[in-house]
N, C-alpha and C positions, 0 to 999 in steps of 0.2 A: 555812216548814217546817223551817228550819234547814239547808237545802241551799244551798251556794254557787252563785251565778249563773255563776261561771267554768266550772263543769262543764257547763253547758247550752249555752255558746257553741261553735259548730263551730271546729275548729282552722283557722287561716288557711293552714297548710302544705298543706292539701288543694287549695286554689285557686291555688297558686303553681306554675307550670309551669317545669321545669328547662330551661335552654337546650339546643338540640340539640348532640349530640356531633359535633365536626368530624371529617370523613373525609379521609384522605390521598388516596384514589383515587376518581374519579368513574366511575359506571357508565353515564353517557350517552355512548355510542359514536357517532361521526359521522365520515364521510369528507369533510367539507367542507374540512378542513385541507389535504388533498391537492389539491383543486381550487384553493384559494387560493394554494397554493405555486406553481402554474404560471400563474395569472392575475395575481397581484399582484407577482410577482418573476420575473426572467429565469432561472428555474431550469434551463431547457433549454440556455441559453447557458453556464451554469456546468458542467452535465454535459458538454456538447460539449467545453469547454476541458480539463476533467479527463480525459475519454476520449482526447483527442488526445495529451496529455502522457503518460498512462500507457501507451497502446498504443505509441506511438513510442519511449518509453524502453525498454520491454520488448523490442521488436524489435531496436533497435540494441544494447542491452546483451547480449542472448542471442547475437547474431551476433558481436560483438567477443570476448566471453568464450569462445564455442566455439572460434574460431580461436586465441586465445591459449592456452587450456588444451590444445588438441591440440598446439600447438607446444611447450609446456613438458613435456608428458607423453610424446610419442611421437617427436619429432624430436631429433637430436643435433647440437649446434653449440656453438662456444666461447661462454662466458658464460651458458649456460642456467641454471646454479645460482645465479648472482648475480642474474639477472633474476627467478627464482622467489622468491628471498629478498626482493627489492625489492617484489614484488607482496604477499607476506605482510606486509611491514612497513607498506605503505600500507593494507592491510586492517585492521590493528591500530590505525592512526591514527584518533583520534576525528574524526568528520565535522563536529561543531559548530565545531571550531577552524578549519575552512576557510571558514566563512561570510563572514567579513570579507575575507580574501584574494581569495575568488571575486568578492565584490561590487566590490572595487577594480579587479580585472582587467576584469570585464564593463562597469564604468562607464568605464573608460579606453578600452575599444573601442566604446563607445556601443551595447552590446547589452542593456541593461537594458529591461524591459517588452517582452520578445520571447519567445514560446513556445519557439522552437528553443534559445534560451540556457538556459532552464530545463531542457530535455531534456538539454543538454550537462552541466549541473550534476548531474543524476541519473545520467548515465553515469559521471562522475567518482567519485561516491559508491558506486554499486552494482557497477561492473565488477570491482573487486578481489575482493569476496566471491564473485561468480559465477564468476570464474576459479579461485579456490581450490576451490570445490565441484565444478565440472566436472573440474578436474585430478584430484581424488581419485577421481572416478568412472571417468574414462578409464584410470587406473592399474590398475583391477581387470579390465580387458579384456586377455586374453592377447595377447602380442606375436606369437604364432604366426600370428594372422590377418593382421597387417601383412606378415609375411614371405611368407605365401601369396599375398596380393594383389600383392606386389612381383614374385613369380615369374611371375604372370599379366600382368605389364606395367603394373600400376596405379601411378601416381605418388602423391605425398603427398595432394594434393587429392582424387584419385579414391578413395584409401583412406578419407579422412575421410567422403566422401559415401556410399560403398557399404558400408563396413565398420564404421566407428565410430558414426556417427549412428543407424543402425537399432538399435543396442544401447543407445544413451545417451538415448533419449527420456524415460524417467522422470526422469533428472537435469536434462535441459534443461527439461522442464515445471515441475519444482520451482523451478529458477532463475527461470523466467518468472513463476511465481506470486509469488515473493518480491519480484521487481522491480516487478511490477504493483501489488501491494498496498502497497508502500513509496511509490511515486510517487502512487498514488491517495489515500492517507491523509495524505501529507505536508502540514504546515501552514507550517513556517517557510520553506521554499523559495519557494512562491508569495508569501508575505507579504513577503519580502525583495526578491526579484528582479522581482516584478510589481506592486509597490505603486503605481507611477504610472499604471497602466492598469486602471481598474475593469472594463472590458469583457473583460479577460483573466483575471478572477478564477476560481479553481477552487472546488469545492464547499466544501472545508474551510474556506477563508478566507471565503467568502461567508456560510456559516452562522454563523461566529464574529462577523461584523460585524453582522448584524441580529438575533442571538439576544439580545444584552444588552438591547436596547430593547423587545423583544416577549415575552420569556419570562414576564413578569408578566401581560401582557394576553392573550396567546394561546399557552399552552405547548404546545397541540396542533400548532401550526404548526412549532415547533422539532422535536418528535418526529417529525412526518411527513417533514421534510427529512432528519433523521438516519436514519430507516428507509429512505428512498429511496436515500441514499448507501451504505447497507450491503448493498443487494440484490445489486449486481453482484459485489463481492468474494466474498460468501458463495456465490452461485450458481457462480462460477468454481472456487472450492474444491470444491464438491460434485460438479461435472462431472469434475474431474481429481483427485479425492481418491485413487483407487487408484494413479495414476501418481506422484502427489506423495509419498505415504508410502513407496512402493517406492523412489524416488529418494533420499529421506533416509535410509532404513535401509541400502540397499546402499552408499551413499557412506561410511558409517562402519564397514562390515564388510568385511574382506578375503575374497575368494573362496577 
């Protein structure tokens, strides 16, 4: 009829299916990764080690910093200015430069692979900052209160307990949160000083050790471990948010 047969054939493109478009995120939500985290790995041991280190570092750091800050800001004795300048210099000194000297000292004393040694390292790194922050807050408290307490027969320690601390809780809580989060999230400290004891690993080091081999096979497991690690610091900040913000603001503003 003069009509080409090519026009009668159906186009092959109609029967060729395009490949599915890859998606970056999966919509299949499952809580099995959380159960696998606790059953296949000693996650509770890692959390216990991290909690012991973080809580102990926070308690000792806040105690030492409070006493030192009170001494530098309220008491008068020879050499106080020099000592205050030394604390400020140590605070400005980069902590990463102390890793090798601290390792040599702890190794010579046979204190490596021991949780109290790691706590002592955190005290060395966090106390200067805590002292400087608390000292700035203590200076905003009027000295008339110290004089009134002295007239009533209170000594320096009694003045600290009854006069200074009730007014300094925002700064103390801020210092505690800073120290807790620093020791909780620290990676290089446990990696360097606890490398010979797998049973003493903290969460940050443990997640880094097994994430490389499993991230391609089970990324949900890594995400579950990271999420569980973040819950405690976030909850701590939400509970003490009002005191934390107040301590930071008042520290930098003179009354």
